[in-house]
C-alpha positions as CSV (number, residue, x, y, z in Angstrom):
1,M,179.0,101.4,170.8
2,P,177.4,104.4,169.0
3,R,176.7,104.4,165.3
4,F,178.0,107.1,163.0
5,R,176.7,108.3,159.7
6,Y,179.8,108.9,157.5
7,R,180.7,110.2,154.1
8,A,184.0,108.9,152.6
9,A,185.9,108.6,149.3
10,D,187.6,105.6,147.8
11,A,191.0,105.5,145.9
12,R,189.3,106.7,142.7
13,G,187.6,109.6,144.4
14,H,184.1,108.2,144.3
15,R,182.0,109.3,147.2
16,V,180.4,106.6,149.5
17,S,178.1,107.1,152.5
18,G,176.6,104.9,155.1
19,E,176.4,104.1,158.8
20,L,179.0,102.3,160.9
21,T,179.5,101.4,164.6
22,A,182.6,102.8,166.2
23,A,183.9,103.9,169.5
24,N,184.6,107.5,168.3
25,D,185.6,109.5,165.3
26,I,189.2,108.2,165.4
27,D,188.0,104.6,165.6
28,L,185.7,105.3,162.6
29,D,188.5,106.8,160.6
30,L,190.7,103.7,161.3
31,R,188.0,101.3,160.3
32,L,187.4,103.1,157.0
33,R,191.1,103.3,156.2
34,R,191.4,99.5,156.6
35,M,188.8,99.3,153.8
36,G,190.6,101.7,151.6
37,L,188.2,104.6,152.3
38,M,189.2,108.2,153.4
39,L,186.8,109.8,155.9
40,V,185.4,113.1,154.7
41,R,182.7,113.8,157.3
42,A,181.0,112.0,160.2
43,R,178.2,112.6,162.6
44,P,176.2,110.5,165.1
45,A,173.5,108.5,163.4
46,R,169.9,109.3,164.4
47,R,167.1,106.7,164.1
48,H,164.0,108.1,162.3
49,A,160.7,106.4,163.2
50,L,159.0,107.3,159.9
51,F,162.0,106.6,157.6
52,P,164.0,103.6,158.9
53,S,167.4,102.8,157.6
54,Q,167.9,100.3,154.8
55,R,167.4,96.7,155.8
56,I,169.6,93.7,155.1
57,T,167.6,91.4,152.9
58,R,167.7,87.7,152.2
59,R,169.2,88.5,148.8
60,D,172.1,90.2,150.5
61,L,172.8,87.0,152.4
62,I,172.5,84.9,149.2
63,S,175.1,87.2,147.6
64,F,177.3,86.8,150.6
65,C,177.1,83.0,150.5
66,F,177.8,82.9,146.8
67,H,180.8,85.2,147.3
68,I,182.3,83.0,150.1
69,Q,181.9,80.0,147.8
70,Q,184.0,81.7,145.1
71,I,186.6,82.6,147.6
72,A,186.9,79.1,148.9
73,R,186.9,77.6,145.3
74,T,189.8,79.8,144.2
75,N,191.7,79.5,147.5
76,A,191.9,83.2,147.7
77,S,192.4,85.2,150.9
78,L,189.2,85.6,152.9
79,L,190.1,89.1,153.9
80,D,190.8,90.2,150.3
81,G,187.6,88.6,149.1
82,L,185.5,90.3,151.7
83,K,187.1,93.6,150.9
84,D,186.1,93.2,147.3
85,L,182.6,92.4,148.4
86,V,182.5,95.5,150.5
87,A,183.5,97.6,147.5
88,G,180.7,96.2,145.4
89,A,177.9,96.1,148.0
90,E,174.9,98.2,147.0
91,N,173.1,97.9,150.3
92,T,174.9,100.5,152.5
93,R,173.9,98.8,155.8
94,F,175.2,95.4,154.6
95,R,178.4,97.1,153.5
96,D,178.9,98.7,156.9
97,L,178.3,95.3,158.5
98,L,180.9,93.7,156.3
99,I,183.3,96.4,157.3
100,L,182.9,95.4,160.9
101,V,183.3,91.7,160.0
102,V,186.6,92.5,158.1
103,D,187.8,94.5,161.1
104,D,187.1,91.5,163.4
105,L,188.9,89.1,161.1
106,E,191.9,91.4,161.0
107,G,191.8,91.3,164.8
108,G,192.3,87.6,164.8
109,K,188.7,86.3,165.0
110,L,187.3,83.4,163.0
111,L,184.6,84.1,160.5
112,S,182.0,82.4,162.7
113,E,183.0,84.6,165.6
114,A,182.9,87.7,163.5
115,L,179.4,86.9,162.2
116,A,178.1,85.9,165.7
117,A,178.6,89.5,166.7
118,H,175.6,90.4,164.5
119,P,172.8,88.0,165.7
120,D,170.1,90.2,164.2
121,V,171.4,89.3,160.7
122,F,173.1,85.9,161.1
123,D,171.0,83.7,163.3
124,R,172.1,80.7,165.4
125,I,171.7,78.2,162.5
126,F,173.8,80.3,160.2
127,I,176.6,80.6,162.8
128,A,176.4,76.8,163.6
129,L,176.9,76.0,159.9
130,V,179.8,78.4,159.5
131,R,181.4,77.0,162.6
132,A,181.0,73.4,161.3
133,A,182.4,74.5,157.9
134,E,185.5,75.9,159.6
135,K,186.0,72.6,161.6
136,S,185.5,70.3,158.6
137,D,187.2,72.4,156.0
138,Q,184.1,72.2,153.8
139,V,183.5,76.0,153.4
140,E,182.4,75.8,149.8
141,T,180.0,72.9,150.3
142,V,178.4,74.4,153.4
143,F,177.9,77.8,151.9
144,A,176.5,76.2,148.8
145,R,173.9,74.5,150.9
146,L,173.2,77.7,152.8
147,E,172.7,79.5,149.5
148,N,170.2,76.9,148.2
149,R,168.2,77.1,151.4
150,L,168.0,80.9,151.3
151,K,167.0,80.7,147.6
152,Q,164.2,78.2,148.5
153,Q,163.0,80.5,151.2
154,D,163.1,83.5,148.9
155,E,161.1,81.6,146.1
156,L,158.5,80.5,148.7
157,Q,158.1,84.1,149.9
158,A,157.8,85.4,146.4
159,E,155.2,82.8,145.6
160,L,153.1,83.6,148.7
161,T,153.3,87.3,147.8
162,R,152.0,86.6,144.3
163,L,149.1,84.5,145.7
164,L,148.1,87.2,148.1
165,I,148.0,90.0,145.5
166,Y,144.5,89.3,144.2
167,P,142.8,88.6,147.5
168,S,144.4,91.7,149.0
169,I,143.1,93.9,146.1
170,T,139.6,92.3,146.4
171,A,139.5,92.8,150.1
172,L,140.5,96.5,149.7
173,A,137.8,96.9,147.1
174,V,135.2,95.4,149.5
175,L,136.3,97.7,152.3
176,A,136.3,100.7,150.1
177,A,132.9,100.0,148.7
178,G,131.5,99.3,152.2
179,G,133.0,102.5,153.5
180,V,131.6,104.7,150.7
181,M,128.2,103.0,151.0
182,L,127.9,103.3,154.8
183,F,129.6,106.7,155.4
184,Y,128.8,108.7,152.3
185,L,125.9,107.4,150.1
186,T,123.5,106.0,152.7
187,P,123.2,109.2,154.9
188,R,122.4,111.3,151.7
189,L,119.9,108.6,150.5
190,A,118.1,108.6,153.9
191,A,117.9,112.4,153.9
192,L,116.4,112.4,150.4
193,V,113.7,109.8,151.3
194,I,112.8,111.6,154.6
195,S,112.6,115.0,152.9
196,L,110.1,113.6,150.4
197,N,107.9,112.0,153.1
198,L,108.1,108.6,151.3
199,P,107.8,105.2,153.1
200,M,111.2,103.7,153.3
201,P,111.6,100.2,151.8
202,F,113.0,97.4,154.0
203,A,116.3,97.3,152.1
204,T,116.8,101.0,152.5
205,Q,115.9,100.8,156.2
206,L,118.4,98.0,156.7
207,L,121.1,100.0,154.9
208,V,120.4,103.1,157.0
209,S,120.5,101.2,160.2
210,L,123.8,99.7,159.3
211,S,125.1,103.1,158.4
212,E,124.0,104.7,161.7
213,L,125.5,101.7,163.7
214,A,128.8,102.0,161.8
215,R,129.1,105.8,162.2
216,Q,128.3,105.7,165.9
217,H,130.3,102.6,167.1
218,L,132.8,101.6,164.4
219,P,135.5,104.2,165.4
220,W,135.3,103.3,169.0
221,L,135.3,99.6,168.1
222,M,138.4,100.0,166.0
223,V,140.2,101.9,168.7
224,S,139.2,99.3,171.3
225,L,140.4,96.4,169.1
226,L,143.7,98.3,168.5
227,V,144.3,98.9,172.2
228,A,143.4,95.3,173.0
229,G,145.8,94.0,170.3
230,V,148.6,96.1,171.6
231,A,147.9,95.1,175.2
232,I,147.8,91.4,174.3
233,R,151.1,91.7,172.4
234,L,152.8,93.5,175.3
235,A,151.5,90.9,177.7
236,A,152.7,88.0,175.5
237,R,156.2,89.6,175.5
238,Q,156.2,89.5,179.3
239,S,154.6,86.1,179.8
240,S,156.0,83.1,177.9
241,H,153.1,81.0,179.0
242,L,150.6,83.4,177.4
243,A,152.7,83.6,174.3
244,E,152.7,79.8,174.0
245,R,148.9,79.7,174.5
246,M,148.5,82.2,171.7
247,D,150.7,80.1,169.4
248,G,148.6,77.0,170.3
249,F,145.4,78.9,169.5
250,L,146.8,79.8,166.0
251,L,147.6,76.1,165.4
252,R,143.9,75.2,166.2
253,L,142.4,77.7,163.7
254,P,140.7,76.0,160.8
255,S,142.6,75.9,157.5
256,I,145.2,78.5,158.9
257,G,146.4,76.3,161.8
258,P,147.4,73.2,159.7
259,A,149.1,75.4,157.1
260,L,151.1,77.2,159.8
261,K,152.1,73.8,161.4
262,K,153.2,72.3,158.1
263,H,155.2,75.4,157.2
264,A,157.0,75.4,160.5
265,L,157.7,71.7,160.3
266,A,159.0,72.1,156.8
267,R,161.4,74.8,157.9
268,V,162.6,72.9,160.9
269,S,163.1,69.6,159.0
270,G,165.0,71.3,156.2
271,L,167.3,73.1,158.7
272,L,167.9,70.0,160.7
273,A,168.9,68.1,157.5
274,L,171.1,71.0,156.5
275,L,172.8,71.1,159.9
276,L,173.4,67.3,160.1
277,Q,174.7,67.2,156.5
278,S,177.2,69.9,157.4
279,G,178.5,68.0,160.5
280,V,176.6,69.7,163.3
281,G,175.7,67.4,166.2
282,L,172.1,66.1,166.5
283,L,171.4,67.8,169.8
284,E,172.8,71.1,168.8
285,A,170.9,70.9,165.5
286,L,167.6,70.1,167.4
287,N,168.1,73.1,169.7
288,A,168.9,75.4,166.8
289,G,165.9,74.0,164.8
290,A,163.6,74.7,167.7
291,E,164.6,78.3,167.7
292,S,163.7,78.6,164.0
293,A,160.2,77.0,164.4
294,G,158.4,80.3,164.8
295,N,155.9,78.7,167.1
296,R,156.5,78.2,170.8
297,V,154.3,75.0,171.0
298,I,156.3,73.3,168.3
299,A,159.6,74.6,169.7
300,R,158.7,73.2,173.1
301,K,158.0,69.8,171.7
302,I,161.2,69.7,169.7
303,N,163.2,70.7,172.9
304,N,161.4,67.9,174.8
305,A,162.4,65.4,172.1
306,A,166.0,66.7,172.3
307,Q,166.0,66.0,176.0
308,Q,164.7,62.5,175.6
309,I,167.3,61.8,172.9
310,A,170.0,63.2,175.2
311,A,168.7,60.7,177.9
312,G,169.3,57.8,175.4
313,G,166.0,57.6,173.5
314,G,165.8,57.1,169.8
315,V,165.0,60.0,167.4
316,S,161.8,58.6,165.9
317,D,160.6,57.3,169.3
318,S,161.2,60.7,171.0
319,L,159.4,62.5,168.2
320,R,156.5,60.1,168.4
321,R,156.0,60.8,172.1
322,Q,155.5,64.5,171.4
323,D,152.6,63.8,169.0
324,L,154.2,66.2,166.5
325,L,154.5,64.1,163.3
326,P,152.0,61.8,161.5
327,P,152.8,58.1,161.2
328,L,154.0,58.3,157.6
329,V,156.6,60.9,158.5
330,L,157.7,59.1,161.6
331,R,158.2,55.9,159.5
332,M,160.4,58.0,157.2
333,V,162.5,59.2,160.1
334,L,162.7,55.7,161.6
335,T,163.9,54.3,158.3
336,G,166.6,57.0,158.0
337,E,167.7,56.5,161.6
338,S,168.0,52.7,161.1
339,N,170.0,53.0,157.9
340,G,172.2,55.9,159.0
341,A,170.6,58.3,156.5
342,L,168.8,60.6,159.0
343,P,169.8,63.8,157.1
344,E,168.4,62.5,153.9
345,A,165.2,61.3,155.6
346,L,164.7,64.8,157.2
347,D,165.3,66.4,153.8
348,N,162.5,64.2,152.4
349,V,160.3,65.3,155.4
350,A,161.0,68.9,154.6
351,W,160.1,68.4,150.9
352,F,156.9,66.6,152.0
353,Y,155.8,69.3,154.3
354,Q,156.8,72.2,152.1
355,R,154.8,70.9,149.2
356,D,151.8,70.1,151.5
357,A,152.0,73.6,153.1
358,R,152.1,75.3,149.7
359,E,149.1,73.3,148.5
360,T,147.1,74.1,151.6
361,I,147.8,77.8,151.4
362,T,147.0,77.8,147.7
363,R,143.6,76.0,148.3
364,A,142.7,78.4,151.1
365,L,143.5,81.5,149.0
366,K,141.6,80.1,146.0
367,L,138.6,79.6,148.2
368,L,139.0,83.1,149.6
369,E,139.0,84.8,146.2
370,P,135.4,83.9,145.2
371,G,134.2,84.6,148.7
372,L,135.5,88.1,148.6
373,A,134.1,88.6,145.1
374,A,130.7,87.4,146.2
375,L,130.8,89.7,149.2
376,L,131.6,92.7,147.0
377,G,128.8,91.7,144.6
378,L,126.4,91.4,147.6
379,L,127.3,94.9,148.8
380,L,126.8,96.4,145.4
381,A,123.5,94.6,145.0
382,L,122.3,95.9,148.4
383,L,123.3,99.4,147.5
384,L,121.5,99.3,144.1
385,L,118.4,97.8,145.7
386,A,118.4,100.4,148.5
387,V,118.9,103.2,146.0
388,F,116.6,102.3,143.2
389,L,113.6,101.3,145.3
390,P,113.1,104.9,146.7
391,V,113.7,106.2,143.1
392,Y,111.0,104.0,141.8
393,Q,108.7,105.2,144.6
394,I,109.5,108.8,143.7
395,I,108.7,108.1,140.0
396,G,105.4,106.4,141.0
397,E,104.3,109.5,143.0
398,L,104.8,111.8,140.0
399,P,101.5,112.9,138.3
400,L,101.2,111.6,134.8
């Protein structure tokens, strides 16, 4: 269905605007009236490539989970509670999505069915947990677990962002210094030395050669790399085999590969524990966890393990055959499987990998910081040496 950009007014006369999916203007007016809004003006929404519409963030989902908990805790009406959430939503796109969810609920759908109509916001794991909460009548507990998991992901993302700030600034400084040196200062320095008919020192010759090489070939090299990157990305979308080989290559990279693997296994283990604690079946949890791995090699191994478990194999034995987990982690899974505490064991595995992945990334970034600083210092030293040697030669040629 098409999307409309609308402007409406609530019961107090406050103006609200946003985008909403509807069959036509009449359908849009009906949807807004159900939410207590009076349509003022509507037009078809246009997507702008340079200024995309507001995104639904993880914090919007955290707020949604918290609100559902409060509704379940007070035994209030789900429809009334969601309408209150719609009225207080600051993100216009999330508010419009909630309007559609409320519309589906009024049409007789369950909450899981209404959320499943928006897979770009609510993934398969989210839907499976909501469906399990509806079956077990543990809505408050399940949404509390979902909220905690989303908070952990948000904290990890914020921590990684903080860790990347200094290396990013240093890398930009290195690139800026190198660009100024190669494209602006060096050509003028070479012209000065040549105009004075002075012998060019080795450091200056090296800098001039690098400058000429960069000015002649760097633009074409960057364009070639960009075209090659786009071509590989398009080919990976068409070929699942090529995409899996690329994911396998990432896992084999030094320092980066182990960190990516640990991060993926931490995410999968935590989600499996969350799904099993909420009453989702093991095979369904494994299939949903494989989709969340973010790496096709790891996802394939988890799916293979799920097939072996479906054929009657044990959990730890099936995972051991995939060569995915180290012996210590497999022993934890085996202990949990034997004692009937598999969700708790997987939760411990998630904690183990999450801590290990965070420490690996922190060590790699701390090693990167002095390397970038040393590179920046080397560039500046080369520039000073290349500049001052000809200056000293000019001073030496002056008559006293």
